C-alpha positions, 0 to 999 in steps of 0.5 A: 515550470509546472508543479506536480505534487507526489503524495506518499504515506512511505519514509523518504527511504523509498524515495529512490525507487518509488520516485524513480518508477513515477518519473519513468512513467512521466518519461513514457510521455515525453514529460521529464521531471526537472526539465518539463515539470517539477516534481515536489515529493512529500513523503508523510512517513505514517504522519497522515495528520499532517495532510489537511495543512499539506493539501491546503498549501497545494490548493493555495498554489495552484499545482498542476496536479495531485499524486497520492499513488498509495496512499488513500487518505491522500487521495480522500483529502484532495478530493475534499479539497479541490475540484479543479486541480487534477488528481490521480490516485493509487488506492486498494479500495474501490474508488467509486465506493469511496466517492473518489470517482463516478465510474470506474469507466468514466471518472467525471470530474477532476480525479482518476488513477489505479485501483489495485486488489485489497480486500479481495487479497486478504483471504488468499493471503490467510490462506497462503499462511496457513499453507505455509505455517500449518500449526499456526492457530493464533493470528495478530492482524496489525492495522493503522488506525490512522489510515481509516480506509485501508484498516476497513478493508483489512478488518472487513476481510480478515475475521471471516477469512480466519474463521474459515481456516480454523484461526483464532484472530487478534487485532493489534493496531499501531500508527508509530514506530513505538506503537509497532514495538508495543504491539509485538510485546502484546502478540508475544505476551499473548503467545500469538503463532504469526502476524498479518500486517494490514496493507499501509504506506507507513508500514511498508516503509518499516521492513527493516523494523519487523524484519529485527522484531520478527526474527527477535521474537520468532514470529512470521510476519506476512501481508501485502507489500510489507510482508517479510516471510511472505508477501502477496500483493501487487508490485507497487512499482506498478502503480507508480508508473502508471500513475505517472503516465496518466499524470504525464497524459493529464500535463499534455491535455488530458482530462482526468473525467476521460482517462477511466481507472485503471485496475490490476488484478495481477497479484504476485506471491514472493517467498523469502527463503532466507527470513524462513530459515532463520524463523526455522520454517520449512517451507512446503514444496507446495508453496514453493510452487506457487511463488512468483519469486523466491528469495534466497 
């Protein structure tokens, strides 16, 4: 059977949810995992430095397709390594600006995929944070320097948006479990009022760690798919499903160059009232009215 290499920056703990949605997308095209194709999962768990050797091995073995859904570093590494093996990405940056495709409508080459809002969503996330915690003045922004593209996206948008809201901003960096702990120690010492977590698959896999630290130190944590008090992002399952559909179509003969990049502008606001209660925050009614989902 052909082998599809699925690469995610997340941890194996996300395998059940993300993998199932990807397989469902494959199934929509009639491709059944373990029957029509072997899906080989690679969960980086934030270890981006392993990408070069991983991609080199996949190219050497001539896998049928490489899927880099939700991992910009993996998409870029795969693009640099092969011009022949089909690549399906899921990224928050503009794939044209990154050089992944020639254009959204006509990607050209061996690469196509899904593009979700990234930089455009940061300003709105900070605006919602300001509505949610209006007394917050000092904001810490956490980014993963190992994920250069996502870090650049966050740091390009966050400072201007923060200043427009009268927020002071402090940038913290972490690329490991220990460094996340250290970042929290710093923001507590510096008396930050809230933490904005930049988009990153590794951060998304550390929800439990962020929850424990948020409650322990009384620091509201918001962001993309790793926000705890508030999440404002595209549902990540959408990206995995669409990547599965495109992978299935490619396995059945479609060329990546002929499959236009899928763009989604739908963002969903989720408010976690359980976290709000634990942090002693009364969520304003006007913010609740904006929520697509309220967790109680």
